[in-house]
NUMI-89925 format. One record per residue (C-alpha): residue in one letter; x, y, z. Coordinates in steps of 0.02 Angstrom, whole numbers, padded with zeros to 5 digits, always signed. Layout:
AXYZ ...
This chain:
M-03001-03357+00392 A-02820-03366+00367 V-02724-03194+00389 Q-02630-03134+00247 P-02458-03101+00274 P-02412-02905+00241 P-02344-02865+00087 P-02159-02849+00070 L-02078-02670+00093 R-02034-02597-00077 T-01866-02504-00072 E-01863-02337-00183 S-01741-02211-00192 V-01824-02033-00126 G-01732-01866-00128 P-01557-01885-00054 A-01570-02057-00024 S-01537-02103-00189 A-01338-02088-00154 G-01346-02242-00039 G-01414-02153+00124 M-01611-02213+00118 G-01637-02300-00040 T-01585-02485-00088 P-01449-02557+00019 T-01276-02529-00066 A-01182-02673-00123 G-01094-02771+00022 T-01230-02741+00141 P-01347-02899+00151 V-01544-02845+00180 G-01597-02857+00345 Q-01419-02840+00422 A-01413-02681+00536 P-01277-02556+00453 G-01142-02496+00562 A-01154-02352+00683 G-01078-02235+00562 S-01220-02269+00438 N-01346-02240+00576 Q-01272-02077+00617 N-01275-02021+00437 L-01451-02094+00416 N-01517-01982+00561 Q-01439-01833+00500 I-01503-01853+00306 V-01685-01891+00386 L-01665-01734+00491 E-01605-01618+00363 Y-01741-01682+00246 L-01868-01649+00362 S-01791-01471+00387 K-01785-01437+00217 K-01970-01482+00187 G-02029-01380+00320 Y-02095-01530+00431 S-02034-01445+00598 R-02155-01551+00709 T-02102-01714+00637 E-01919-01663+00660 A-01943-01612+00844 M-02028-01777+00870 L-01882-01885+00790 R-01754-01783+00896 R-01849-01810+01052 E-01867-02013+01009 S-01689-02017+00964 G-01616-01908+01114 N-01553-02044+01198 I-01430-02088+01074 A-01272-01996+01013 F-01111-02057+00920 D-00933-02026+00965 A-00804-01974+00848 T-00770-02162+00773 G-00970-02175+00745 Q-01006-02284+00883 P-01165-02264+00984 V-01154-02172+01147 T-01307-02228+01255 F-01364-02160+01406 D-01475-02219+01554 D-01657-02157+01578 K-01609-02059+01736 F-01510-01940+01615 K-01650-01897+01487 G-01661-01694+01469 R-01549-01676+01617 R-01389-01799+01542 W-01298-01639+01482 H-01332-01533+01639 E-01279-01692+01757 A-01116-01718+01648 Y-01065-01542+01656 S-01082-01542+01840 V-00970-01688+01857 V-00840-01607+01774 K-00866-01430+01856 T-00870-01521+02030 W-00709-01618+01988 I-00619-01471+01921 D-00668-01355+02094 S-00580-01492+02197 I-00421-01537+02087 L-00247-01476+02131 D-00201-01308+02119 I-00063-01346+01985 Y-00202-01406+01858 K-00353-01296+01904 P-00312-01128+01799 E-00277-01227+01646 L-00420-01352+01661 S-00549-01212+01720 R-00533-01135+01531 I-00622-01293+01473 L-00779-01259+01576 W-00854-01114+01450 P-00845-01216+01296 L-00925-01366+01391 F-01060-01237+01444 V-01093-01193+01287 H-01111-01353+01206 C-01198-01432+01336 F-01331-01289+01336 I-01343-01310+01135 E-01359-01490+01150 T-01500-01487+01284 I-01598-01370+01183 A-01563-01464+01011 D-01621-01621+01091 C-01795-01547+01127 F-01787-01516+01303 P-01813-01325+01314 G-01856-01306+01499 E-01711-01411+01558 G-01594-01301+01444 R-01661-01128+01516 F-01641-01196+01696 F-01463-01269+01653 F-01425-01098+01571 T-01480-01000+01728 E-01403-01126+01850 C-01228-01139+01780 R-01193-00962+01682 K-01138-00856+01831 P-00948-00893+01835 F-00945-00842+01644 D-01046-00679+01670 D-00902-00561+01670 E-00797-00632+01531 H-00915-00690+01413 S-01066-00586+01451 D-01111-00533+01271 D-01109-00712+01211 L-01221-00761+01364 R-01335-00625+01305 A-01354-00690+01122 L-01362-00865+01188 S-01509-00815+01309 N-01617-00801+01167 V-01598-00996+01114 Q-01761-01066+01185 E-01817-01191+01058 P-01734-01308+00933 E-01769-01198+00791 H-01668-01057+00888 V-01504-01162+00877 Q-01514-01157+00684 Q-01548-00961+00684 N-01427-00898+00825 D-01267-00834+00759 I-01165-00874+00926 A-01248-01037+00924 Q-01192-01089+00744 L-01026-00980+00781 Y-00978-01121+00913 R-01061-01279+00814 T-00963-01250+00652 N-00793-01212+00729 K-00686-01286+00848 Y-00650-01208+01000 R-00457-01197+01034 L-00381-01238+01199 T-00188-01255+01251 L-00168-01375+01390 S-00011-01455+01472 K+00011-01636+01438 M-00014-01700+01618 G-00165-01596+01634 F-00250-01664+01477 A-00207-01837+01534 T-00282-01809+01697 L-00442-01735+01627 I-00458-01892+01497 E-00434-02031+01633 F-00567-01931+01752 L-00679-01947+01604 K-00658-02147+01587 T-00690-02172+01770 K-00862-02068+01747 E-00910-02150+01588 G-01092-02204+01669 E-01115-02027+01743 G-01085-01922+01586 G-00903-01943+01548 K-00945-02013+01378 S-01051-01862+01334 I-00914-01737+01387 N-00788-01841+01287 F-00904-01835+01142 L-00902-01645+01160 I-00716-01637+01166 N-00692-01744+01021 N-00815-01656+00910 H-00812-01474+00958 L-00641-01445+01049 D-00470-01416+00971 I-00362-01446+01119 R-00168-01434+01097 T-00056-01514+01223 V+00113-01432+01275 D+00258-01499+01394 R+00257-01384+01539 A+00424-01452+01609 A+00519-01423+01444 I+00431-01239+01406 G+00433-01174+01577 G+00405-00975+01581 V+00226-00928+01620 R+00167-01107+01589 G+00285-01179+01725 L+00236-01235+01898 Q+00329-01104+01985 K+00242-00967+01892 L+00065-01049+01910 M+00086-01045+02095 E+00149-00878+02109 E+00002-00813+02020 K-00116-00913+02103 Q-00217-00759+02157 G-00183-00645+01996 D-00246-00660+01822 E-00270-00853+01802 Q-00439-00836+01721 A-00379-00721+01577 P-00388-00823+01410 A-00232-00849+01308 E-00208-00771+01139 D-00219-00931+01059 E-00383-00972+01145 G-00562-00965+01065 I-00639-00971+00886 P-00569-00983+00767 G-00409-01070+00836 H-00254-01026+00754 H-00066-01002+00789 P-00053-00838+00892 G-00026-00699+00766 S-00040-00793+00611 A-00176-00747+00490 N-00176-00923+00427 L-00337-01017+00508 S-00308-01187+00421 P-00295-01313+00547 D-00137-01382+00461 A-00043-01201+00461 T+00112-01204+00533 G+00189-01085+00656 A+00282-00974+00541 L+00231-00799+00501 H+00245-00687+00353 R+00384-00558+00376 L+00309-00372+00402 Q+00372-00210+00319 L+00389-00109+00493 A+00512+00016+00454 P+00480+00199+00405 M+00409+00238+00238 P+00550+00307+00146 M+00546+00492+00105 E+00541+00560-00065 I+00713+00609-00131 D+00637+00796-00181 L+00568+00817-00020 M+00720+00745+00085 D+00822+00898-00003 D+00709+01028+00020 V+00690+00978+00196 K+00876+00986+00218 A+00890+01136+00146 E+00764+01228+00252 L+00843+01156+00410 N+01020+01218+00357 H+00944+01392+00339 E+00855+01364+00517 D+01027+01318+00594 S+01115+01467+00511 S+00979+01594+00565 N+00961+01531+00742 P+01117+01415+00791 P+01066+01287+00925 R+01132+01308+01114 P+01289+01232+01165 G+01256+01053+01193 R+01110+01042+01088 S+01111+00959+00909 T+01082+01051+00742 L+00919+01025+00664 V+01007+00937+00516 E+01097+00807+00636 Q+00917+00782+00712 F+00846+00761+00548 E+00996+00623+00487 Q+00968+00546+00651 R+00778+00525+00609 I+00801+00453+00436 K+00960+00359+00464 V+00923+00159+00444 E+00984+00065+00583 P+01057-00115+00532 S+00886-00222+00586 D+00782-00362+00514 D+00641-00235+00472 T+00612-00192+00300 A+00538-00024+00226 P+00378-00018+00123 S+00392+00031-00056 R+00330+00199-00112 D+00281+00111-00273 S+00161-00010-00195 I+00074+00131-00096 P+00067+00283-00210 F+00058+00446-00145 P+00039+00621-00221 P+00192+00726-00255 S+00240+00830-00103 T+00213+01012-00088 A+00292+01173-00002 R+00160+01132+00141 D+00237+00960+00158 V+00407+01037+00177 A+00358+01154+00306 M+00273+01011+00405 E+00435+00899+00410 V+00536+01047+00464 Q+00422+01078+00620 K+00421+00894+00652 V+00610+00902+00657 K+00609+01041+00771 E+00481+00972+00900 D+00576+00806+00895 R+00725+00890+00958 D+00647+01005+01073 R+00504+00875+01152 F+00503+00822+01333 R+00586+00653+01347 I+00494+00499+01426 E+00611+00353+01449 G+00485+00252+01546 K+00482+00171+01720 T+00653+00159+01800 G+00671+00120+01987 G+00498+00086+02018 V+00473+00271+01989 G+00374+00325+01828 P+00408+00481+01730 G+00319+00642+01760 V+00175+00664+01618 S+00075+00817+01604 V-00088+00819+01547 T-00212+00955+01476 M-00401+00910+01489 I-00514+00996+01383 T-00697+00988+01450 F-00853+01021+01343 H-00997+01086+01461 N-01190+01084+01428 T-01195+00942+01293 F-01336+00857+01376 D-01250+00685+01346 T-01261+00705+01159 V-01080+00706+01124 N-01016+00533+01033 C-00832+00565+00991 V-00709+00714+01029 E-00552+00740+00909 F-00415+00856+00912 S-00300+00913+00760 D-00115+00872+00772 D-00063+01054+00770 N-00181+01073+00926 T-00265+01220+00857 L-00447+01123+00816 A-00565+01031+00923 A-00713+00950+00857 V-00857+00851+00928 G-00980+00733+00848 T-01158+00723+00909 A-01304+00613+00929 E-01400+00756+00848 S-01327+00719+00681 Y-01216+00876+00674 I-01029+00921+00706 R-00965+01074+00810 V-00775+01127+00776 W-00690+01265+00910 S-00532+01356+00881 L-00421+01319+01040 D-00316+01465+01005 N-00480+01587+00995 R-00458+01628+00822 A-00603+01682+00709 L-00657+01523+00596 A-00701+01625+00440 S-00735+01565+00258 P-00737+01656+00103 Q-00911+01605+00076 D-00968+01686+00219 P-01097+01833+00161 P-01056+02012+00199 G-01064+02079+00358 F-01058+01895+00437 Q-00962+01908+00605 P-00861+01747+00626 S-00839+01672+00792 S-00720+01532+00865 S-00845+01384+00820 R-00926+01313+00672 R-01067+01200+00655 L-01052+01077+00510 V-01231+00994+00452 G-01258+00859+00327 H-01268+00691+00407 S-01440+00617+00438 G-01395+00502+00584 P-01290+00515+00736 V-01100+00553+00710 Y-00985+00419+00772 A-00807+00467+00740 L-00696+00610+00668 S-00521+00624+00591 F-00427+00779+00534 S-00294+00775+00396 P-00113+00781+00456 S-00046+00948+00503 A+00092+01035+00615 A+00100+01181+00704 V+00216+01286+00611 P+00240+01462+00687 A+00181+01604+00588 P+00327+01727+00507 P+00367+01878+00605 T+00274+02030+00560 N+00345+02215+00601 G+00498+02141+00694 H+00373+02045+00818 T+00351+01863+00839 D+00191+01779+00814 H+00155+01652+00942 Q+00018+01585+00837 S+00051+01454+00708 S+00039+01487+00519 P-00135+01458+00431 D-00050+01366+00305 S-00008+01231+00431 H-00180+01212+00485 P-00273+01051+00439 R-00367+01079+00282 Y-00483+00915+00286 M-00602+00816+00411 L-00674+00653+00401 S-00836+00612+00479 C-00943+00442+00487 S-01109+00418+00532 A-01262+00305+00560 D-01328+00352+00407 T-01191+00231+00335 T-01101+00364+00244 I-00937+00454+00265 R-00914+00630+00224 L-00768+00754+00187 W-00773+00921+00252 S-00662+01074+00195 L-00584+01173+00352 D-00562+01319+00234 T-00737+01354+00176 W-00824+01244+00302 T-00939+01148+00174 N-00947+00961+00124 L-00850+00905-00013 V-00865+00718-00030 V-00998+00599+00027 Y-00925+00417+00022 R-01058+00281+00001 S-01016+00088+00015 H-01057+00021+00182 N-01235-00044+00203 S-01230-00022+00400 P-01192+00123+00516 V-01004+00166+00518 W-00926+00166+00676 D-00747+00217+00647 V-00647+00332+00518 R-00460+00374+00523 F-00341+00469+00404 C-00178+00387+00343 P-00027+00463+00443 H+00032+00536+00276 G-00150+00590+00216 H-00223+00552+00049 Y-00289+00381+00109 F-00406+00339+00256 V-00490+00185+00327 S-00673+00153+00389 S-00752+00018+00495 S-00928-00024+00508 A-01071-00141+00572 D-01068-00230+00412 R-00917-00320+00476 T-00791-00251+00361 A-00675-00108+00351 R-00640-00019+00191 L-00485+00070+00116 W-00515+00240+00027 S-00424+00375-00058 T-00492+00554-00037 P-00515+00580-00233 Q-00606+00437-00268 I-00788+00395-00213 A-00769+00201-00221 P-00672+00093-00091 L-00501+00033-00151 R-00500-00109-00021 I-00631-00211+00072 F-00556-00297+00230 A-00685-00443+00265 G-00658-00576+00397 H-00722-00510+00556 D-00874-00607+00626 S-00950-00452+00702 D-00958-00277+00697 V-00777-00191+00662 E-00779-00061+00796 T-00614+00038+00790 V-00481+00054+00665 A-00296+00115+00682 W-00150+00138+00564 H+00029+00077+00567 P+00162+00225+00583 N+00217+00195+00410 G+00047+00195+00311 A+00075+00005+00256 Y-00042-00083+00359 V-00206-00038+00459 F-00276-00127+00631 T-00452-00162+00653 G-00550-00223+00815 A-00716-00320+00818 G-00841-00338+00950 V-00969-00467+01008 G-00939-00635+00928 D-00755-00588+00873 K-00662-00492+01001 T-00502-00505+00890 V-00386-00373+00834 R-00323-00404+00645 M-00185-00329+00549 W-00216-00288+00369 S-00084-00261+00214 I-00131-00116+00119 A-00038-00156-00043 Q-00093-00343-00047 G-00264-00325+00051 T-00242-00470+00149 Q-00229-00501+00339 A-00060-00512+00408 R-00088-00548+00578 I-00238-00598+00707 F-00223-00567+00891 T-00355-00650+01008 G-00358-00631+01195 H-00477-00501+01227 T-00627-00544+01334 G-00739-00375+01287 N-00769-00282+01139 V-00615-00193+01070 N-00652-00005+01073 A-00474+00072+01045 I-00312+00017+00947 A-00150+00114+00950 C+00012+00065+00858 A+00187+00130+00942 P+00271+00260+00836 N+00426+00140+00830 G+00309+00009+00733 H+00345-00142+00829 V+00209-00143+00963 V+00019-00122+00957 A-00104-00090+01101 S-00282-00126+01106 A-00409-00099+01240 D-00592-00176+01260 D-00749-00119+01366 K-00685-00234+01525 G-00543-00116+01546 V-00409-00219+01507 I-00259-00161+01387 I-00155-00288+01281 L+00012-00255+01204 W+00054-00365+01053 D+00232-00378+00971 L+00201-00368+00787 R+00345-00467+00740 T+00304-00622+00836 G+00125-00609+00840 R+00116-00650+01023 L+00044-00556+01177 V+00177-00446+01270 K+00077-00395+01426 R-00098-00377+01490 M-00131-00222+01598 R-00284-00183+01696 G-00346-00032+01800 H-00479+00070+01728 G-00656+00048+01825 P-00821-00007+01735 G-00865+00064+01563 G-00718+00016+01464 I-00571+00116+01378 W-00614+00221+01235 S-00450+00301+01185 L-00251+00253+01188 G-00099+00365+01130 W+00077+00327+01132 S+00232+00441+01183 V+00351+00489+01046 E+00491+00360+01118 S+00357+00221+01131 S+00393+00198+01305 V+00243+00242+01376 L+00058+00218+01340 V-00100+00341+01402 S-00279+00283+01398 G-00448+00370+01435 G-00607+00296+01474 A-00792+00290+01538 D-00730+00296+01713 C-00686+00484+01713 S-00499+00449+01730 V-00333+00477+01609 R-00205+00338+01657 V-00026+00318+01607 W+00046+00156+01588 D+00235+00080+01575 V+00247-00031+01413 Q+00409-00102+01447 P+00382-00304+01422 S+00415-00436+01558 K+00577-00522+01512 E+00482-00698+01538 T+00350-00652+01389 Q+00491-00617+01258 A+00466-00738+01112 K+00605-00763+00988 V+00603-00756+00805 N+00710-00880+00713 G+00728-00931+00526 E+00719-00831+00380 N+00530-00842+00372 G+00517-00758+00544 A+00451-00924+00612 V+00408-00908+00802 A+00493-01014+00929 K+00354-01021+01062 V+00475-01037+01202 D+00368-00960+01342 G+00204-00902+01261 P+00071-00860+01383 A-00055-00988+01338 I-00119-01021+01517 N-00143-00861+01605 G-00127-00752+01442 G+00026-00660+01482 A+00129-00599+01624 V+00066-00475+01742 A+00177-00361+01833 S+00079-00379+02001 K-00074-00468+02075 V-00236-00413+02003 G-00391-00405+02119 K-00523-00303+02199 V-00525-00192+02348 K-00689-00152+02431 G-00775-00173+02261 R-00649-00061+02158 E-00535-00135+02027 Q-00347-00137+02072 S-00227-00084+01953 T-00073-00183+01891 A+00096-00122+01928 D+00116-00052+01749 M+00016+00100+01790 I+00117+00254+01819 S-00010+00395+01852 D-00202+00397+01871 F-00278+00578+01841 K-00469+00589+01881 T-00591+00721+01822 K-00751+00760+01919 K-00885+00685+01815 S-00812+00694+01636 P-00793+00536+01549 V-00636+00547+01441 Y-00671+00525+01252 T-00496+00542+01182 A-00325+00561+01259 R-00172+00558+01155 F+00014+00632+01156 T+00066+00774+01056 N+00236+00786+00964 M+00309+00873+01115 N+00241+00736+01239 L+00100+00836+01311 V-00053+00723+01343 V-00224+00811+01276 A-00373+00734+01336 G-00554+00789+01286 G-00728+00747+01370 A-00879+00807+01404 Y-00955+00853+01592 L-01106+00739+01635 P-01176+00823+01799 
């Protein structure tokens, strides 16, 4: 009996194949001829997407397993592997590169070691995606240790990826797969790496080359031409220093340092910022001058001391510079009142009579005094501590959903709504939130002395100058405005859909900004219940916010999966700068009073200073112990920074930048000439950083270290007289 030949295959268009992927061969491709490698790659992808869409997860896994020994390079050519690799091919490929970098010359090791982290992530993800979960978990456990300190949060998130389906569901895995990890290497270092991979093509070199071409954005620079912190001499000097710190242009998303333009084709030019102080109202200026003239005539200054009018004119005098001031029309404020006049007069007095701090000279730091206010019997329920600008009130937000306010000058906190016979005390309890309170912010105030009575001078401040309002935010997703006159809740602001981590009043009042776990920050005005701006762009929770001194910009800091600091324009509602370089969650931000430098701190105990005009990292400072930094504050002269954190200490830092890290601004558009930007070691450090007997050694930038007994420091800031006020809760 003759065997009948099988019937011919019918070619039909099904689903996405109708576009030429799986259906009838397109013109120019004869039937029976094998399509190109690029077509094979597209075909596999189309089939996998179709199976995933239809829910055929087992079939998809089988197809991935069968095609697991095939990958494609950037040109679409198939990259085959020997059978000995199978599930371990990515592990073997990574080990080859890791061993080579560990044994390479010291001039290349610091920069090339930065490539190991993205290679580790993608080798792990590819192993899991190829349906080898056992090998993937073994590789993850075996090779993660070098990255535990710097990338602990990402490792924690990736540890949940154990099956191919998890790769599509894990946010961190998708973040790395859909974005290219940016690195800056010297031309010689990059050429050495590529040459090594060519010699190891059969041992995993092709697979590493595949990852570099598809998932990394490597920018090469000429170290000999640039010099500075990229130079050979600098690398050798800091061989034992902070060489493992990332550059500010490293990571995801890749971008020009400081630039908010994330396009791969973006230039290095930065938008010019308006960093000068906000101009004062003409009427307010005239009223303040009149009051200062009256003060000078009533209480003439001592010989050698300037008058209050001279001090005021020096403050408002605009020095010739490239900085421009924001327009009052673009950021409208309500008309000034008599209270504003009194506050401005008091600020001029404090500016003239303050303790001067000029920074570190001759290796010796200035003497700084710290007043520490400790709260006892809190039973570890305090989430935040805040002081008013006039230093008359202290408030804490608790995990038990209420707020407690104390009078620091021991006056009774009375209210017109108190019932007859009520005896007010020096503290008040505010109840309204239904979740833990995470942050507080007092409205602007100044310690205006009370007028003399019966010929006697009253050393207490005038009640008219006390803060009138306080903001609070909570896990209940709301922000509340409290009256400090009646001690009642005035407004509940609802817009965030996740816990609100931080809230800050504008330096001029009226506006405030909040940050939340919904990955946004929002701008509000106190009279309106809806936000005016929504600042969206972070890839994770926005942990903290801060204002620029002129009120035209806000800063936001993010946590796991992002770890960037971003600067937003209030008038345009857009990003003005992005700063990358932190390895931990950004917990605190503070902008210098001169408006040119912003400091940010993370839970790794690292403080980074950023130049706003150039968008570049100025310096990196380290010294706090485990637990992270929770608060930052600047001296009036912008010469000294103070920090407080979980290690029960208040530390004072010199912020004078190292000459080697100064970038130049050229051109009308503020283009940055990246002369010696810290792309390899992440910025100049004044001294070696290491560990002594298990304790973190501070950089030479640290001036003073004030330790408490067992009180973590929740907040630390300078007053207008340059006295440091810190607060914490005693934890026995």
